C-alpha positions in Angstrom: 0.1 0.0 -0.1 1.1 3.5 -0.5 0.4 6.8 1.0 0.3 10.2 -0.5 2.3 12.8 1.1 2.2 16.6 0.4 5.9 18.0 0.4 6.1 21.9 1.0 9.3 23.4 0.2 9.5 26.8 2.2 11.6 30.0 1.9 13.5 28.6 5.2 14.3 25.4 3.4 15.6 27.5 0.5 17.8 29.7 2.6 19.1 26.8 4.7 19.4 24.4 1.8 23.0 23.6 0.5 23.6 23.6 -3.2 24.8 20.2 -4.9 24.1 18.2 -1.7 21.4 15.5 -2.2 21.0 15.1 1.5 20.7 18.9 2.5 19.1 20.5 -0.3 15.7 22.4 0.2 13.7 19.5 -0.9 15.5 17.0 1.2 14.9 19.3 4.2 11.2 19.5 3.5 10.7 15.9 3.4 12.6 15.3 6.6 10.1 17.6 8.3 7.7 15.0 7.5 9.3 12.6 9.7 11.8 10.7 7.1 15.2 10.7 8.3 17.1 9.1 5.4 16.5 11.3 2.5 18.4 12.1 -0.9 17.1 14.0 -3.9 19.0 13.5 -7.0 16.8 15.8 -9.3 14.9 13.2 -11.3 14.8 10.8 -8.4 14.1 10.8 -4.7 15.2 8.2 -2.1 13.7 7.8 1.2 15.2 5.0 3.2 16.2 2.4 0.8 13.4 3.1 -1.7 13.8 5.1 -4.9 11.1 7.1 -6.5 10.7 9.1 -9.7 10.5 12.8 -8.9 7.8 14.9 -10.5 9.1 17.2 -13.2 8.9 20.4 -11.1 11.4 18.6 -8.4 14.1 18.2 -11.1 13.6 21.8 -12.4 13.8 23.1 -9.1 17.0 21.1 -8.3 18.6 22.3 -11.7 17.8 25.9 -10.8 18.9 25.9 -7.3 22.2 24.3 -8.0 22.8 26.7 -10.8 22.4 29.6 -8.4 19.1 30.6 -10.3 16.2 32.2 -8.3 13.8 29.6 -7.0 10.4 30.0 -5.2 8.6 27.9 -2.4 6.5 25.2 -4.0 4.9 22.0 -3.2 4.2 18.5 -4.6 2.9 15.2 -4.1 4.8 12.0 -3.5 3.4 8.4 -3.4 5.5 6.5 -0.8 4.9 3.0 0.7 3.4 2.7 4.1 5.3 1.4 7.1 
């Protein structure tokens, strides 16, 4: 079974996120706030624990812009993850 989670990337996530760091980027910070400790965001994929997910296109675009020092804005997206 899966569970849909809503990930909200805030201005604070953006300000405290670290470029080119898949575990400390703004999106990883936002997912960790939801209670997931092991998170890595690689643009087109997101790893939570040992499970790899295809990331929505807006995640890939955000990571690309953030890592290139282009302006980014807070945003939200849904992600289906396994329960348990």
